[in-house]
DRENZA-904583 format. One record per residue (C-alpha): y, x, z; residue in three letters. Coordinates in steps of 0.001 Angstrom, whole numbers, padded with zeros to 6 digits, always signed. Last residue first. Example, Ala and Ser with C-alpha at 12.3 -4.5 7.8 and 13.67 -1.06 7.14 Angstrom:
% DRENZA-904583
-001060+013670+007140ser/-004500+012300+007800ala/
***
This chain:
% DRENZA-904583
+180510+148763+021128lys/+181661+145988+018524gln/+182208+142747+020386gly/+181408+138876+018985ile/+178730+139545+016664ile/+176377+136875+015773leu/+173025+136999+014363val/+171406+134524+012551leu/+167713+134293+012043lys/+165996+131351+009911gly/+164507+133942+007341ala/+166163+132418+004507gly/+169405+133195+005963asn/+171363+131383+008554pro/+174052+128931+008251ser/+177547+129097+009917ile/+179506+126011+009378arg/+183101+125377+010499ile/+184233+121951+011243val/+187375+120750+009566gly/+186000+117786+007859asp/+186110+119523+004513ser/+183542+122204+005688leu/+184747+125762+006149gln/+181756+127808+005291gln/+180074+130932+006597cys/+176974+132852+005551ser/+173597+134312+007072gly/+171686+137224+008134thr/+172535+139799+005923asp/+174661+141967+007784pro/+175374+141057+011024ser/+177721+138016+010905leu/+181203+138091+012205arg/+183381+136813+015368val/+186843+137703+014731glu/+190404+138342+016411tyr/+193671+138591+015856thr/+196313+138138+018679thr/+199771+136776+018734gly/+198754+134045+021327asn/+195673+133169+018921tyr/+194873+134225+015498his/+191207+133870+014749tyr/+188906+135163+011774val/+185637+133812+011145val/+183218+136188+008955arg/+180821+136542+006496asn/+181789+134457+003791ser/+185134+134480+004705ala/+186865+131496+007154val/+190562+132291+007535thr/+193172+131644+010405gln/+191034+129465+012876val/+192976+128933+015989ala/+195223+125772+014994ser/+191994+124451+013362lys/+189814+125274+016504gln/+192677+123422+018779gly/+192621+120490+016030ala/+189237+119475+016065gly/+186597+122109+017783gly/+183465+121478+016070val/+181432+124538+014886phe/+178403+123707+013403asp/+175327+126224+013586leu/+173025+125926+010919ala/+169083+124837+010192trp/+166738+124779+007821arg/+163727+125622+010391leu/+161835+128858+009427pro/+157868+129138+009946gln/+156274+129322+013378gly/+153873+126446+012885gln/+155605+123823+015042gly/+159159+124966+013227asp/+161588+127700+014000val/+164877+128176+014768gly/+166299+131658+015459val/+169489+132843+016786phe/+171030+136528+017805ala/+174239+136555+020144val/+176444+140007+019762ser/+178054+142105+022320ala/+176261+142674+025439glu/+173184+140638+024665asp/+172248+137150+024454cys/+169183+135771+022974val/+169177+132318+021804met/+166125+130564+020595ser/+165434+127370+018944phe/+161912+125585+018894ser/+158962+124285+017253gly/+157361+120601+017584gly/+158625+117297+017202gly/+161214+117717+019701arg/+162427+120922+019990leu/+161255+123889+022637pro/+164608+125890+023927gln/+164473+129171+024423arg/+167326+131419+026161ile/+166795+134825+026042ser/+169078+137402+027901leu/+169751+141092+027521glu/+171532+143601+029448thr/+169320+144618+032155pro/+166199+143821+029714asp/+164425+140481+028423leu/+165738+138024+031597glu/+164451+134940+030726lys/+165560+131349+030024val/+162987+128645+029101glu/+164323+125669+028325pro/+163368+122189+029988thr/+161576+119685+027868gly/+162280+118667+024579glu/+165362+119296+023043pro/+167066+117605+019874ala/+168475+119709+016979leu/+171352+117548+015992pro/+171411+115766+012523ser/+172567+116538+009337val/+171499+114689+006146lys/+171780+116394+003025gly/+168660+114955+001206asp/+166822+118431+001849pro/+167220+117762+005856ser/+169880+120115+007520leu/+169014+120513+011487leu/+171857+121218+013576val/+172645+123688+016066pro/+176003+122647+017772arg/+179035+124907+018407ile/+181318+122893+020838gly/+183870+120394+021100ala/+183602+117062+022808lys/+185027+114590+020462glu/+187332+112300+020808thr/+189188+115348+021447gly/+188090+118531+022799ser/+189654+121719+022496trp/+190729+122639+026100val/+187714+122352+028079ala/+185193+122409+025225ala/+186640+126008+024339asp/+184904+127996+021619met/+186233+131405+019843val/+188482+131149+022472pro/+190616+134841+023139leu/+191277+135399+026961thr/+193632+133806+029213gly/+196345+133645+032032tyr/+198904+131087+032920thr/+201135+130759+036030leu/+203084+128273+037698ser/+206444+128580+039480thr/+207991+130200+035956gly/+210058+133565+035900thr/+207165+136084+035606leu/+208029+139400+035587pro/+208077+141355+032295thr/+206224+144584+032435ile/+202523+143725+032323his/+203565+139671+032645thr/+202467+138264+029378pro/+199176+140370+029577ser/+198563+142647+026600val/+195705+142386+024447val/+194406+145887+024268gln/+191317+145333+026394glu/+190060+142751+024078asp/+187690+139829+025349phe/+186271+137043+023186ser/+185419+133197+024840his/+182490+131301+023851leu/+182214+128154+025835asp/+180167+124817+024964arg/+177603+126466+022980ile/+175378+123546+022278phe/+172403+121163+023710phe/+171180+117353+023294ala/+169749+114522+025077asp/+172909+113324+026338asn/+173578+116454+028162glu/+172756+120439+027864trp/+175107+122995+028105leu/+175274+126679+026752val/+178105+128980+028356asn/+179209+132465+026429leu/+181338+135226+028028arg/+182529+138219+025602tyr/+183094+141633+025148phe/+182206+143077+028819arg/+179216+141265+029228ser/+178951+137274+030655asp/+176206+134955+029936phe/+176322+131320+031676trp/+173212+128807+031196val/+173828+125091+032289ser/+171888+121875+032623lys/+172573+118282+032552arg/+169751+115896+033219gly/+171730+113242+035425glu/+170128+113809+038546his/+173410+114544+040072arg/+172140+118149+041672trp/+171309+118957+037885asp/+168320+121349+037194asp/+168142+124130+035200leu/+171299+126038+036720ala/+171851+129532+035502val/+174466+132468+035983val/+174075+135474+034081ser/+175316+138901+034192thr/+176164+142125+031560ala/+177619+145132+033160pro/+181327+145992+033651thr/+181159+149655+032641leu/+180315+152864+034775ala/+178192+150625+036830phe/+175512+151381+039476his/+177497+153601+042323arg/+181049+151601+041762his/+178965+148140+042151phe/+177638+149416+045363trp/+181147+150356+046703glu/+182419+147160+045820gly/+179744+145134+047235ala/+180607+147062+050711gln/+184249+146529+050334ala/+183540+143259+049985leu/+181614+142802+052906thr/+177658+142385+052469glu/+175502+139671+052694val/+172383+140535+050801arg/+170044+137636+049856ile/+166203+136800+049501glu/+165192+139220+052569gly/+164042+136382+054712ala/+166384+137184+057585lys/+169097+136968+054403ala/+168219+133729+053684leu/+168395+132310+056922lys/+171674+133830+057919ala/+173280+132650+054527val/+171901+128737+055418leu/+173660+129140+058545ala/+176864+130339+057282val/+176811+127384+054802gln/+175808+124881+057364gln/+178828+126015+059891thr/+181187+126354+056775leu/+180731+122882+055567gly/+180794+121017+058672thr/+183882+123355+059915lys/+186121+123140+057161met/+188464+120249+057615ala/+188085+120340+061708pro/+189105+124095+061434trp/+192219+124134+059486gly/+192842+124271+055409phe/+195562+126848+055626ser/+192737+129245+057276asn/+191375+130134+053960glu/+187573+129680+053634gln/+184762+131323+053352gly/+181241+131839+051139val/+181720+133997+048023gln/+179063+134351+045422thr/+177064+137437+043430phe/+174134+137846+041601gly/+172927+141253+039698phe/+172984+143156+036541ala/+170897+140028+034690leu/+171162+137034+036963cys/+168074+134949+036081pro/+167380+132096+038603glu/+165611+132355+041737his/+168378+133555+044707val/+171491+132241+043052leu/+170218+128996+041777asn/+168607+128144+045512asn/+172235+129178+046737leu/+173866+126044+044605phe/+171221+124000+045385trp/+171373+124763+048880ala/+174974+124403+048985ala/+174519+121100+047298trp/+172385+119599+049807ala/+174532+120338+052771ala/+177625+119141+051428ser/+180594+120561+052141gly/+180842+123221+049567gly/+180038+120369+046941ala/+181025+116509+047579ala/+182417+117314+050720ser/+185085+119753+049435tyr/+186316+121351+052560val/+183380+124056+052499pro/+184583+125928+049451glu/+181252+126441+046991leu/+183054+124753+044350thr/+182939+121640+042749phe/+186292+120158+042965met/+187661+116996+042396gly/+188041+115291+039038arg/+187696+118339+036744val/+190402+119796+033941arg/+188130+122704+032896gly/+184387+123193+033877tyr/+183412+123147+037711gln/+180609+120668+036596tyr/+177759+122717+035117ile/+177733+126250+036620pro/+179387+125027+040155asp/+181936+127438+040650ser/+181583+129741+043805gly/+184803+130266+045275leu/+185866+133925+044329met/+185239+135995+041202arg/+185113+139831+042051phe/+187258+142305+040480val/+185976+145952+040132pro/+188027+148851+040653val/+188268+151720+037828asn/+191213+150285+036072ile/+190174+150063+032283gln/+191072+151339+028892gly/+189701+154941+029204ala/+185773+153505+030320arg/+185813+151067+027275thr/+185452+147210+027000gln/+187813+146004+029620ala/+187509+142328+031034pro/+190683+140303+030810met/+192351+139257+034060tyr/+194087+142264+034859ala/+195887+142826+031626asn/+196930+145788+030000leu/+194916+148669+032639arg/+191996+146288+031070ser/+190028+144735+034704pro/+186344+146052+035480tyr/+184315+143066+036101tyr/+182556+141061+038698ala/+180044+138040+039476gln/+181679+134918+037656asn/+182873+133860+034819trp/+184361+136914+033093tyr/+187393+135157+031635gly/+188290+131839+029707gly/+190868+130161+031793trp/+193108+131339+034798val/+195811+128360+035169thr/+197593+128054+038362tyr/+199604+125355+039073gly/+197912+124365+042304asp/+194944+123454+039846thr/+196234+123975+036446gly/+193077+124765+034402ile/+190533+127166+036731gln/+188224+129830+036295asp/+187504+131396+040081lys/+190309+132926+041888cys/+190532+136607+042055asn/+188796+139531+044061cys/+189448+143148+044684ser/+187179+146314+044967ala/+187212+149761+045978val/+190951+150416+047057ile/+192225+154199+046710gly/+195574+153714+048070tyr/+197446+155677+045026arg/+194714+155216+042050glu/+193142+152125+043218thr/+196342+150364+044614leu/+198497+151393+041945tyr/+196230+150121+039541ala/+195547+146816+040792leu/+199350+146169+041336thr/+200184+147168+037643val/+196942+145162+036622glu/+198473+141816+037806asp/+196786+140349+041262ile/+195769+136745+040918phe/+194116+134054+043194trp/+194559+137189+045841ser/+191904+139910+046947gly/+192869+143523+048569val/+189866+145635+049281thr/+189395+148758+051233lys/+192491+148398+053553pro/+194391+151599+054574tyr/+193535+153475+057811his/+194330+153485+061358gly/+194780+149846+062103phe/+198419+148786+062975ile/+200371+151865+061397ala/+197705+151667+058475lys/+198495+148070+057488phe/+202413+148661+058127asp/+202568+151697+055442ala/+200030+149915+053351met/+202186+146720+053152tyr/+205425+148353+052909val/+203844+150595+049664asp/+202342+147753+048035val/+205790+145810+047767leu/+207358+148831+046448lys/+204712+149176+043716cys/+205310+145477+042830arg/+209106+146295+043108glu/+208795+149209+040447glu/+206859+146903+037926pro/+209104+143781+038359thr/+208253+140619+040615tyr/+206905+137514+039924gly/+203862+139197+038797pro/+202893+140061+042256ala/+202025+136358+043764phe/+204369+134131+046228gly/+207499+133970+044306val/+206898+133392+040788asn/+203747+131817+041463ala/+205190+129182+043721ala/+203054+129117+046484pro/+206237+129899+049107asp/+205658+131495+052400trp/+208520+131788+054806glu/+209701+128870+052612his/+212257+128111+049823gln/+211393+131524+048440gly/+213671+133627+046427arg/+213766+136427+048973trp/+215853+139409+047684lys/+214338+142860+047693leu/+214544+145623+050361gly/+210891+146224+050748ala/+211269+144517+054121lys/+212815+141636+053052gln/+209765+141019+050558val/+207235+141559+053259leu/+208878+139285+055664ala/+209039+136157+053232gln/+205535+136291+052160pro/+204203+137669+048723ile/+200388+136826+048703glu/+197863+139620+048161trp/+194909+139459+050931trp/+194317+142723+052523ala/+190980+143903+054241ala/+189667+143971+057827ile/+185991+144487+057078glu/+183081+143824+059274asp/+180151+146734+059772asn/+182029+148258+062911thr/+182342+144837+064844gly/+185524+142194+064809leu/+186523+140702+067947gln/+188547+142962+069544thr/+190604+144591+066638lys/+190300+141418+064884leu/+191948+139004+067550leu/+194387+141633+068994glu/+196114+142050+065419gln/+195816+138343+064541tyr/+197916+137747+067725lys/+200387+140755+067158pro/+201455+139346+064200asn/+202237+142159+061712ile/+199673+141329+059273leu/+199446+137457+059415ala/+202966+137673+057592asp/+201580+140513+055437tyr/+198449+138271+054217gln/+195446+139338+056064leu/+191814+139402+054663ala/+188737+139127+056759phe/+185456+140480+055778thr/+182360+139305+057045val/+179128+140782+058124pro/+176630+138661+059409leu/+175499+138039+063490asn/+175466+134422+063125ala/+177625+133925+066491gln/+180010+136803+065244arg/+180033+135051+062095val/+181129+131463+063769leu/+183309+132928+066529arg/+185282+134818+063621val/+185467+131432+061920glu/+186791+129565+065109glu/+189334+132322+066024arg/+190553+131747+062159thr/+191023+127946+062193ala/+192942+128452+065824glu/+195088+130686+064149leu/+195737+128382+061387leu/+196420+125482+063482val/+198918+127517+065456ala/+200771+128928+063015glu/+201072+125515+061369ser/+202375+123407+064193asp/+203009+120660+061405pro/+201414+121507+058360leu/+202686+122181+054534arg/+204827+124629+055333phe/+202162+126930+056006asp/+201855+129865+058495cys/+200322+133020+059483asn/+197982+133092+056201arg/+194587+134640+056828ile/+191599+134715+054332phe/+187907+134501+055035asn/+185567+135950+053118tyr/+181543+135845+053667ile/+180244+138199+050664thr/+177019+137078+049405val/+174867+139471+047250ile/+171627+138940+045019arg/+170235+141884+044251pro/+168744+142922+040757ala/+166223+145551+040689arg/+162955+143660+039601ala/+164997+140798+038256asp/+166415+143152+035403ala/+162994+143624+033736pro/+162462+147646+033519gln/+163488+148343+029694gly/+165768+150911+030490ala/+165741+151758+034019val/+168981+151152+035984ile/+169366+152727+039166ala/+171500+155641+038363ala/+173737+153497+035813gly/+176415+154722+037076ala/+176129+157834+039036asn/+178853+160228+037704glu/+181485+157375+037000ala/+181381+155955+040668gly/+181393+159169+042048ala/+184537+159959+040308arg/+185825+156690+041349ala/+184816+157100+045176leu/+186553+160595+045207pro/+189784+159175+043652ser/+191286+160335+040577val/+194087+163217+041219ala/+197318+162786+039306thr/+198874+161300+042409pro/+201109+158394+041085leu/+204746+157567+041123leu/+205069+153986+040022cys/+206344+152610+036396leu/+205412+156086+034794gly/+201999+154652+034300leu/+201618+150710+034367phe/+199886+150830+030700gly/+199370+154591+030037ser/+202069+153999+027327ile/+202083+150095+026207leu/+199247+150401+023472arg/+200213+149260+020182ser/+199407+145578+019839his/+197573+144009+016766val/+194025+145714+017278pro/+191347+143928+015503ile/+188544+143195+017745arg/+185010+142838+016647met/
***
């Protein structure tokens, strides 16, 4: 349940930029046709596509590389050649300095087909800033410092001016505006202006990460795509009125087990990482999960690489991935689409952010770990299995009324941080003991022990918005979780189907202690980064209590069922 603490800024970004009053035809069509392909009660997998977008973005130069203009151009030429040989649709996204380079213009105009997409990449180089009549504050022609190279580093008026300059030049070169704009992060003012002034149909942003390259985006919609809040581009919206009507797809293909929080190495589909995207075995494991595990509304991942890495570093991994993607597409197991095609499909099917899941029930490291992610417009949840136990590793709540720290005020630091509302965060709150929401067994003599799993969990789609996770228990019985858009239902039974005496222990250490404001009989109230929010129990299903060691225990009623409400429709 959301407890508003912010008054809405007047119309979000409206008034900051001059916008036409008309809504784009695509936006109207998306609203009118939303849900047309969704049949209530139909097994979700019967109609859920698995979509792969090959997305490569292009910079013109990179101060970190010698002879960078030649190196980056070669990488892009080879990427074009690779996808043309495979006859797969592709999106190439141009940073402004590459857009105005005649070599890239000629390459993309002559080598791409009618089913391919030329898009915009929204990092801000010197040439764009100066053409917009603004002062360049960077140390190089392209500077990755967050307050220089990304839109939040500029005032709202400046953000719109930068868009206008880019769009005018793109149209002069290619005869039309780009349909999609991507970046590691784009703020909500820029996204709304791009959508309502220039009619883009999709955007994309970086995977969730903590601190990588100085950029922290953490606690958001884990994968697939979401409609962002008008006040906060990283925060999924809950209502039509509160959302920007453009889907934001998550990039880079995160490992659902190991790409979590602060990690050693990088476990994504990016082909330059030898332990993950550069490994044929890992890529096959990742795409097999995409194809065969439950995904609810749809499955999605992005294949591709930024040209700054150079062709030799990406060649082996990307060649392997493209061949595998072509094979899966030929077999009818995935759809390969440009980002624009994926965005147009999303608009036609969803008026609001849908529920999706990412499931990995086998561990490519063969260490017994498993992971299930569930996302909706109200929250994200992750269940992890490791060390002969299972627990909720991550639970973040979403609230469209939370205003981004850079909504009006420009970013001044060289790093950026955007987040949502933590209920449990093992990545940030873990200390000597790993944080998590742990299902425990309560014995009559007062002893507490973890519920011990036995065998593989059963993960099923109950309908297009509900995911069931049932874990058999050692000694008989089972523990079940059913995630729907705004709540999670828990049930524990013994081998005879009778209620177990169990509870959920919220173990979050100092991080939980600082975030929790109140523990009442039927709810836990949090206060984090100026926002008050809560999780509560469905009436008569259980009770909450604060234990002396800082653990919060939520116990079910006598029937052994507990319903935790995270959002309110």
